[in-house]
N, C-alpha and C positions, 0 to 999 in steps of 0.2 A: 533383433528386430527384423521383421519382414516388411518390406516396402512394396505395396501393391498399387497399381494404377499410376505410376510415375513413368513418364517417357524415359526409356533407358539413356537417351542422349542428354537428358536433363538431370540425371541422378546425382552427378557430382555437385551441381548447383543446389539441388534439393538438400543434400546432406550438409553442405556448407551453411545454408540458411537455417537448417534445423539444429546445427551444432553437433552433428554425429559423424563418427568415422565408421566406415564399413570394415568388418573383419572378414578374413578369408573364409569362403564356404567350401573350398575344395583344396586338395593337395595334402602333403605330409606335413601338416602344421597344426598348431593349436587353433581349433575353430573358435567361433564366437562363444563366449561364456553364456550359458543359459542360466537364468535366475528368476526367482519369484519376487514379489514385493517384500517378503519378510515382515518384520515387525513395524516397518514404516507405514504400511497400508493394510495389512491383513490382521484380522482379529486372532488368527491362529499363530501368527508369527512370533517366534521366540528369540530369533537372532536377526541381526542386520544383514540380510542377504544382499541388498543393493550395495551397501558399503563394501562388503567383501568382494562382490563381483567387480566393482570398480577397481579394486586393488589387483584383482587377477587379470584384468584386461591387458596388463603389461605383457602377458605371455601370448596374447592373440597374434597369430602370424609367425610365431617362432618355429623354425624348421626342426623337425623331429624325424625319427626313423619311420613313423607312420602317423596317420592323423590321430588327434586326441580331442575328445569331447569332454568338456568340463561343465559341471552343473553345481549350482548353489541353491539349496532349499532352506527356507527360514524356519521350518518345523518338520516334525516326523511325518506329516501328511504327505510329504514327498512329491509335491506338485511338479518338480522338475525331474522326477524319476532318477534320483541320485544313485540308486543301487544298480542301475544299468548304464552307467556312464563310465568312461575310462578313469576319470578322477572326479570326485565330488565331495561336497561338504553338505551335511544335513544338520540343521539347527535343532538343538535340544535345550532344555532349561539350563543345562550346565555347560553349554558351549557347542562345539561342533563334533559330529561323528564323521570321520574321513573314510570314504570308500575308495578302493582302487581296483581296476581291472574288470569292471562290468562292461556289458555289451548288450545292445538291444537289436542287433542286426541278424544276419542269417544264422549265427551261432549264439543265441542268447545266453548270457551268463550273469549271475548276480555277483557283484563285486565283493571283495574281501573287506572286512572292517579292519582298517589299519590302526586307527586310534579313536578314542572317545574322550569327551569332555575337554576338547581342545579349545583354548581361548582364541578369539579372532586373530590377533596379531601373530600368534604362534601358528595358526592354521595357514596363513599366507606364507610364512617361512617354510612350513612343511610341504606345501604345494611346490615351492621352488626346489626344495631338496629332492622331491619325487621326480619332477621334470628333469632336473640335471642328471640324476642317477640313470634314469631311463634313456635320456639323450646320449649319454656317454657309453652305455653298455648294451642296448638293444640292437638287434640286427635290422637292416633296412627292410621295411615292409612289416615288421613285427609290432602288432598293437600292444599296448601296455599289459593287458590281461594275458596274452600269449607269452610275453616276456616274463611276467611273474611266474607263470606255469613252468617255463623253461628253467628257471633258477630255483624255484620253490618259494612259497609265500614267506616262510620263516627267514630265509636268506634275504629276501627283498626287504622285509620288515627290519631286520637287523641293520641292513645297509642304510636305510633312510631314517631310521629312528635313532641309530647310534648305539 
């Protein structure tokens, strides 16, 4: 969420009244999870993007070797640009497609498709496995995509999918 027009000194009060917690926007942490309305509000939505995003919020602020941007899209229209995020879920009629290692920055990269037709609860477990493997093995300052390139996608896939 972007908050515009609120006095910075009153931001904490505003957030408390609105019932929201601010996620970190800088640093080597999981940034706020970007998500679309999914099937709750969008006619194109095939999956519950809001529900999955709520479950993924537990990772926001988690210290990592580098920053991590996570996105959840409720359909293949990709409104949250899942192919160019470090870690993302894209809704399909059969579940979620999981992308890893994308980037939209100075060195744009389309992420690898790690898994397809992943059911929602399994998707949250898989995100946790990905984050933990990355956290335990990547070098300081190494984004997820660079880490995957350094060990090879097949090795990464084997490590997180078992």
